[in-house]
C-alpha positions, 0 to 999 in steps of 0.5 A, spaced: 641 301 028 647 302 033 643 306 038 638 301 038 642 295 039 646 298 045 639 300 048 637 293 047 643 291 051 642 295 056 635 293 057 638 286 058 643 287 063 638 292 067 633 286 067 638 281 069 641 286 075 634 287 078 630 281 077 633 275 080 629 270 076 631 273 069 638 272 071 636 265 072 632 264 066 637 268 061 643 263 063 649 266 067 650 258 069 655 253 066 655 246 065 656 241 071 663 239 071 664 232 069 665 227 074 672 224 074 675 218 079 681 221 082 686 217 086 686 222 091 679 222 092 675 220 099 678 219 106 683 213 104 685 217 097 692 218 095 696 221 089 698 217 083 705 219 084 707 218 076 700 222 074 703 228 079 710 227 075 707 227 068 702 233 071 708 237 073 711 236 066 705 238 063 705 244 067 712 246 066 711 245 058 704 248 057 702 252 063 708 255 066 708 260 060 702 264 063 701 261 070 705 261 076 705 257 082 707 262 087 706 258 094 710 252 091 718 251 092 722 246 088 723 243 095 716 241 096 717 237 090 721 232 094 718 232 100 715 226 103 708 225 099 711 230 093 712 227 086 719 226 086 720 224 093 726 219 094 727 214 100 734 212 098 739 215 093 739 213 086 746 209 084 752 213 083 750 218 089 755 218 095 752 214 101 753 221 105 748 224 101 741 224 104 736 224 098 730 223 103 732 231 104 728 235 099 734 240 099 739 234 097 734 230 092 738 230 086 732 230 082 729 236 085 736 240 084 736 238 077 729 241 076 731 247 080 737 248 076 734 249 070 731 256 072 734 262 073 732 267 079 734 274 081 738 274 087 743 280 091 745 285 092 752 282 091 758 286 094 758 291 089 751 292 090 748 289 084 743 284 083 745 278 079 741 272 076 743 265 079 741 258 078 735 256 082 736 252 089 731 247 092 729 253 097 727 258 091 719 258 089 717 257 082 718 263 078 712 267 076 712 268 068 711 275 069 715 280 073 708 284 075 701 284 074 701 290 069 706 286 064 702 280 065 695 284 063 699 287 057 701 280 055 694 277 055 690 283 052 688 285 059 686 279 062 690 277 068 692 269 068 691 267 075 696 263 080 695 256 080 697 254 087 690 254 090 686 253 084 683 247 085 681 249 092 679 256 089 674 254 084 667 251 085 667 244 083 675 243 084 679 238 080 673 236 076 672 243 074 679 244 072 679 238 068 672 240 065 675 247 063 681 244 060 677 239 055 671 243 054 673 248 049 668 248 043 665 252 038 660 257 040 653 256 038 651 260 031 646 265 036 652 268 039 658 273 038 664 271 041 669 277 040 676 276 037 681 273 043 675 270 047 674 263 047 667 259 049 667 254 054 660 251 057 664 250 063 666 257 064 661 260 069 659 267 065 653 270 062 652 269 054 646 273 054 649 280 052 653 276 046 646 274 043 646 276 036 641 282 034 637 278 029 635 273 035 633 278 040 625 281 040 623 288 041 623 287 048 631 285 048 630 278 050 631 272 046 626 270 041 622 264 042 626 258 041 633 261 042 636 259 048 642 263 052 648 258 052 651 255 058 658 257 060 662 264 058 668 266 054 675 267 057 681 270 054 685 263 055 685 259 048 685 252 048 692 250 052 692 243 050 692 239 044 694 232 042 701 230 042 704 237 045 708 233 051 712 227 050 711 223 056 717 218 058 711 212 059 710 209 052 703 206 055 700 213 057 696 216 051 699 223 049 692 226 049 688 232 051 684 228 056 690 225 059 694 231 059 688 234 063 687 229 068 695 229 069 696 236 070 689 237 074 692 231 079 699 235 080 695 242 081 691 238 086 697 236 090 700 243 089 694 246 093 695 240 098 701 237 098 700 234 106 694 231 104 696 224 105 699 225 111 693 229 114 688 223 111 693 218 115 692 222 121 685 223 121 684 215 120 689 214 126 685 219 130 678 216 128 681 209 130 683 212 137 677 215 138 673 208 137 677 204 141 677 210 147 669 210 146 669 202 147 673 203 153 669 208 156 663 204 155 666 197 158 668 201 164 661 204 165 658 197 164 663 194 169 662 200 174 655 200 174 654 192 173 652 191 181 647 196 181 640 194 181 635 198 177 
């Protein structure tokens, strides 16, 4: 029985590898990501500062235990366009402090001081740990890839610095993945430590239960290969797991997913607002220039007869 089961799996895999049409018919796709109206979308879009702040709180509380942000420094949080940027210092800060400088931003310094980083060597040649500074990068939860895989049953949690740029569908995909976990259909097997998500790209054909396979190794009539795939990350969010400071913001999976996605979109492109502003100004300049060139053309050639 086991040999027969393995042979059927080999037949299915070989068919998917050799015949492109078979792969399309058998699955290998995911649900199209849900469409969300993001504040930062479009040529005039801007980040919702409060949403990015809440998203950082969700990242720090939930995501940071497995996923790093290796390309983000604490001071980026306080730069212009960042979630904790300050134009002026809050009350109680001396006038000599320039809080618009992210390295002197009291909020950024307080956030960084919550973490310990390795530094050195000291005068004795030893490495030591100290509170993080705004110039330090956010720490990786694991010292190396091997330990990361050991802690996650062989899976390597991806760095989230550019995750919204690195995945097809961008922010919509990240949001859909976070809210899209559901029980696998009864026609498939999901191994222990694996979790079904219809928005995660994969191929569920090898997971079809034996009783739903025909003699040719394909699903019997009426049995469809589910869209999506399985991943090693358990559903990371649940209602009420993060306490927001805002009373009017719901503490739900949907809200957490939107906020952390907005934060990750900012992390992937912290200079987006400045880039869009420069683009709009450049387009306005080019339109004015085109008008002046056309007016000059008409003025120069107006006395010429056809």
